[in-house]
Steps between C-alpha positions, in 0.01 A plus 500: 500500500629840406593725791470869544252765409379608153333841447203571286286815447122488523261763401165498696187704476475752789213304678691168481819677624307632804347170577845332481627746758196433715571109472869560585397666813220277596694180450825623652723468194825675521446676157308487178766260349433241768128517448528479120738207521268317733204555260710386196604190700143419587403541140779271384398226747143528355645460151695198609205340659297548170778342293502213742833352407731706741624342812363675799494468877191585700251428769147345484298620802187307589235568757286188568260316743703201608184332643378440139517120451794389281623856431846455684566180311403654168733803551784266615445280197525795267809631668667156469395471136716815435779421739752649249342841520384493863793596724330534836183598675397653828165458677372778728202402715220753503175518689210273448674205324657729238854481380718728293754302300788673321665276235850597365524398131746527211458402130369617169230772558234312305551189721492699816170665393359152429606376841349800676175453300476134607553598868278801502203313347482225747180488688556664843765749390353843574758712328837459329761695317813444296775766511807449278839668463751449215789456744573137591602321815857394501575128473473328840797278409773572248510268194747221548762635254520838683799540736452599861567866581 
């Protein structure tokens, strides 16, 4: 990945310029450049998700009623089916038999979306969302031919 900063010049209508300044202040960005870079990065991530072939890392967050018969087994079965993409999961117990599960995933964007859809559409899942980023998790173990550092 290329290091450093590259400069561009952007012309904006006066109203958009004022709103950008308001956004910078409201969200606590250091400057306009930081805000614009974050917006461009978010747009690129959406583009990569649409293409579907880019390798991405992300989380699938589920909220579900664990008392729903068979739901826990169904979710676990889907996660096992995609063991190459599912890195880990954490369960947070909520009130009234509800659970929040955060699943760390990595793989082609299209495949991650498909996994999220399968999990979110299980009967008993109240809500779910996939969030992806184009940066990847580093390998857990080096490849055998790499020397130790």
